[in-house]
N, C-alpha and C positions, 0 to 999 in steps of 0.2 A: 096235432097229433103225435108229426114228424117231430115237432122240436119238444114236445112233454119226453117221447120216447128216448132224446137223445139227451134232455135232460136229468131223465131217469138214469142212463148207462152212465154217463159221469159219478151220478151219488153211488150206484151202484161199483165203477172201478174206487172210486175214493174210499168206498166203504172197506172193500177188499183190502187196497193199500193200509189204512189205518187198522185192519185187524193184523195184516201183518207185522206191521210193526210194533202191536200190544204182544202180539206173540212173542217178538223177538225179544218184549222188554221183558215179559213174563217168564221167558224162560228159565229156569233153575240151573244154577252153576252146579256142577258136583263138589261136594267136599269130601276129600282135598280135591284140588282140581289137579285133572292128569295132563300130562304132555299129546296123549293121544286127544283126550277131546280139545282142547286149546289148537292144534294143527287142524283140527276138523273145520277151523272156522278160518282156513284158509281163502277161500272163496267166499266168505262172506258177502250179500250183496249190499247190505247196508255200509259195506267200507269205500272211502272216497275212490281207491284205487279201482272197484267193481263197478263202483256209479259212473267210472269216468270210461270204463270198457263200453256200460251198456248206452250212455250218451253216442259215443263213436260207432256202434255197432247197428245204432238205429238212425244213424245218419248215414252210412252206407247202406241201408238197408231203402232206403228213404231214393236213395242216388240210383240202385238196383231198379226200383221200379218205376223212376223218371224214364230211364232206358229202356227198358221192356214197353212202356207207355208209347214209345217213339213206334212200333209196329200195332199198336193197338186200333179199336174203330173207336171213332168218337161222332158222339152225337149231341147235335143242338138242335132246338127250337129257337128259331127267329122272328122274332117279331116287329114290326114299328105301326104306331098308330099317325095319320098324318092327312091332315087338311089342304087341299089344293083349289084353284081357280084355273079351271082345264082353259090350252086355248080353244077361240072359235072353229076352228079346224080340227080338234077332236073330236071325232063321233061319241064317245062318250061326255056325259055331263057331267057326270057324278063328282063330288069335292068329295067324297071320302075315300082316299088311295091306302088303306090300310094292309096289310100283310101281313100273314102267318106261316112259317116253314117249318119242315122238319128236313135237317140236313144232314147227313152219313157221308162220313169220311174215311178211307184209311191207305195208307202207304201202303204201296205195293212192291216197288223196288225202288234204291236207295245209291247201289253199287259196293253194299256194303257199309253204311256208315252206319247204321244202327247196330247192325249187329257186332258193329266193333265196339259203338257204345255198350251194348250188354254186356261185352268180353271183358272190358274196361272196368264196369261197376262189380263183375263178377270175384274179379282179380281186387278189386279194392276191397271187398267184403271179407275174402279171402287172408289179406292183409291184415285186418282190423283183427280175425279171430286168431290168427297166429299168435298175436299179442295176448291171448286169453293165459296163456299156457304161462307168459314173462310173467304175468301180472300175480297168477297163484302160486307162482313158485319164490318170487320175490316177497311175496306175503307170507310163505310157509319160512323162509328162512328169517326174514324180522319176527315172526313169531316164536319160533324156535328159541333164536337168540337172547328175544326179551321174557321168555320162560325161564331160559339158562340162566341170562343174569340175575332174576329174582330168586334163583335158589344159591347164587353164588354169593350175592349180596346177604342173603341169611347166613352161610358158613362163615362170610367175613366179618357179622355182626356176632356171633356168637365166637368167633378167633378174638377179634376186640374187646369183648365184652371179660372173655376167662382173661387177657393179658391186662386189663386194667384193673381186674380183681387181683392178679397176683402182684401189679405193682402197687395198688394200696394196702395191701399186706405188708409189704418190704417197706415202704412209707410209714406205716405204725410204727413197726418197728424201730426203722431210722429214729423217728420221733422221741422214742422210748429212749434210746441211747443219747440222742442228746440231750434230754432233759437232766441224763446220768453223767454229761460232759465227758461222754464217751468218743462222741464225735465233732468235727467242727462245722460251724453255721453253712461253710461251703460245701462242704459233703452233703448236708441234709438239702441244699437249696440243690443239686446236681439231681437229687432222688426225687423231689418235688417236682421239675422241669420234666424231667422221664413221667410221672404219674400225669403231670398236665400234658402233655402229648399225648400219651396213649388214653387220656378220656377225651378229646379233641378226636382223635382217631375214632375211638365208639360212637360219637355222635353223628360224624359224619357216615360210619356205618351204618348207625339208625335211619338217618337222611336218604340214603342210599335206598335203604329196603325199601321205604316210600316212594322214592322217585321212579325205582323198578316196575312195582305194581304199579305203579298208574298208568304208566308204558303198556305192560302187557293188558291192562283192564280196555285201553282206549285200541287196542289190534281185536280184542278178541268180544269182549262184553264191555262197552262202554258204562259207567256207574257203577258195575257191581263186580268184584272178585272174591275169589276164596281166601280166607286166611292162612291157608294151609297149601301147600304145593306137593304133588307125589314127586319124590327121585325119581325116575325113569331108569332101569336097567339097558345104557346105552350097551352093554355089552352084549344083548340080547336083539340088539337093532343092526343088521350088518352092517347098511349102506352107514350108518355113522361111527361105527365102531372103528378100535384100532385093527380087528381083526380083516377087515377090508382090503383085498390089493389094491396095490396102486400102478396104473398101466403107466408107459413110458410117454411124455409130453407130446410126442408127436403124434401118438394114438389120440390122445386127445384132441388136439387142431383137429384132425381130421373127423372127428365126432363133432365137435363145435361145429364144422363148418355144416353139416350134413342136418345137424336138429337144434341147435341155436334158433329160439322163436323170434329173435331179432332179426338174424340174417335171413329168415324164412319169409319174414314179415315187407321188411325190405325189395325181397326178390318178387315177391307178389307185388309191389307196389311198383316197380319199373315195369314190370309186364301190363300193369293197368294203363301207365302212360305210354306205354308202346301200340297200346290198344287206339287211346285215345286219336294216338299219333295218326294210325290208320284212318281213324274215323275224321282228321281234319283234311287227310287228303283227297276224300272221298268227296269234300267240297266242292270241289269242282267241279262233279258231275252230277248227270240231272237226278232229279225227284220223282218218280212218276205215281201218280196218287190215283184212286177212285171215288167218284162224288156220286151220290144219290140226293134226292130232295123230292119232297110233295108242298106242295103249296097250295096254300087259299087265298084269293083279291078279292079286294071290297069291289072293287070296278075290273071288270074284262078290256082288258086290250091286248095287241097284237102281241106284245113279249110277254103275255102271261098266261107262261106254260104251267100247268098241275104237275105233273111230271117232268123231271129229270136226270138224266145218267148220262156220266162220261169221263174219259178216262183225261186228268191233265199232266202235262209236263212244265217242270219246272228247270230251264235251264241256265244255271249262273253265267253270265260274262265275265261280269267285271265286279268284284266286290273290295276295291279300294284297296287292296291290298291285306285285307284280314286274315281271307284264309292261309296266307304267308305267315304273318306275323303268328296265328296261334300253332303251326307247324315251326316255326324257330322256338316259342316259347317252351312248347314242346318238347324239343330235341334239347334243349336245355335243361327242362325238369330231369331229363334222363343222365345227362352227365354227372348233374348235380346228386342224386341220387346212388347212380355207381360210385361218388366217393364218398357218398356216406357211408353205403355196404362195405367199402374197403378199410375207413377209421370202424367199422364196427368190428372188422376181422381185426385190424392192429390192435384194438383195447379187446377185444375179447384172447389171443396170444397173450398179453402182457397178463391180463387179470389170470388165466389159463397157468403160466408158469411161475406167480407168485405163489399161487397156492397150490400148485404142485410144490414146491421147494417149501412152503410153509406146514404142507402135509408129512415130507417126507421128512422135515427135521422134528416133526411131533410125533412121529410114530417112532424115529430114535432116542428122543429123550423121553417118550415113554417108558421104556427101562429103568429110568435113572431115578426117578421119583423111587422107583420100589426097594433099589440100593437103599435111598435116602430113608425109607420108610424102616428100615431093618434095621439101621442103626438107630432112630428115633425110638422104636420100640425096643430095644436092646437097652439104648441111655434110660428109659423112661423106669424102665424095671429094675437095674441098678441103682435108679434115685431112689424107688420105691423101698429099698431093702436098704440103704444106708437112712433114709428117712424114719424107716422102721426101727433101726437100730439106734436111731439118732447121733447118728454121724455125721451127717449135714440136714440141709431144710432148703435145698434145691427142687422140691418135686415139680411145685408150682411152674419152675422156669421148664423143668421135663415135658409139663403136659403144654406148655406154648409151643417150646418146639415141636411135639409131634401135630397139634394144631396147625403148625407152619406148614408142615409136611405133607400132611392131611390136603391142605388148602391148594399149596402148589400141584397134588396131584389132580385134582377136582378141575382147576383149571386149566391145565392141561386137558383131560378131558372132554370137557366141554367145547374149548377151542376146537380140537379137532372132529367134536361133531359139528360145529357151526362151518368151519372150513369143508370137510365134504358137502354139506346142503349147500353153499355158496357154488363148489364144483358143480353137482347136479343142475343147477341151476343155469349156468353158464353151458353146459353140454346138452340142456332141454331134456333132461331123462326125468322120468315119473317119479315125482316124490312123495310115493305110496310108502311112507315110512312104518305104517302098523295097516298090516293086511286087512 
């Protein structure tokens, strides 16, 4: 019956897992896809990052259970089936020397060894849990960047397609003039080469559209993705916008020291090893345990006690240097972890400084495209007026110029948003850009 229940439980668990996977696969992706929906998939449990975190947490929980079990009650049924040829001087002449007993034992005191192991397991679990924020924040950055890359790829394709159309019209006119012997073949070749390059750029932009969409789909919805993406209004997302104030870099350092998930995780890991060191040091001291036994014997002898109760002392005298080796290894591990923590701090400082400078430059640069756009708009209006008066025919060139200015502005806005998100990830900030 127990085997049947166990098998049934496994089947039910498998059914729930399959149902969850099926529900995930059948989930409808909004059309058009929104950034809010995409970012909501940052904690997707089917992602490799979340699966890795789940595995680490399961192992940490198992270690915690093992540590707690050291102070638990151990109950066992022990039995033996044994045939003997009794000695002639033994009063009992039975050949059946079988035995069955119920043994109960519990550790009473071990000079803090078990408690130190429990604390070590708690700190190890806290170390793993601290990394959850890091996993989610990194996926948030990756999804944001992938989403904006798709939008950027679409914009670049539109720009490249427009430029190719303009160059094709120009090439067609030049070919007509070449047929009328108005220009040389060298001039025709130059224009033709420019068109071919523009066409290659357009084909590359088309490939980039597919590549960026595939990458985004892998992050949020493997195997499916909306055809259209909604353009987010980053001005309304204060933490990703130009309006957000940038603190001094020293202030950012201090925030990272206190909140960065990797530093917090490493601190818990160091504490865990310190507690393990205490446990190893306590191995030099006695272990006191209580033992109870109830037994039944096939034959009665003088030593065949029905019940036993006692206190057992286990005093280590010599362990061949094992306890000292464990202490040295733990001490070395602490030094290594402290070195790792210092390296993380240095990496954080470097990354924060680079992002701080980048954001500063982007905020300064953000006003430049507006001036450029103003010039492009005036140039476009002038070109349209002249085109209508048939004075010139450079309207296509003006539209390309305007498209390039718009592309530059979009790139600046997107790059600034991604830089803010990366900085939030390093600072351990809550990245709930949509409340």
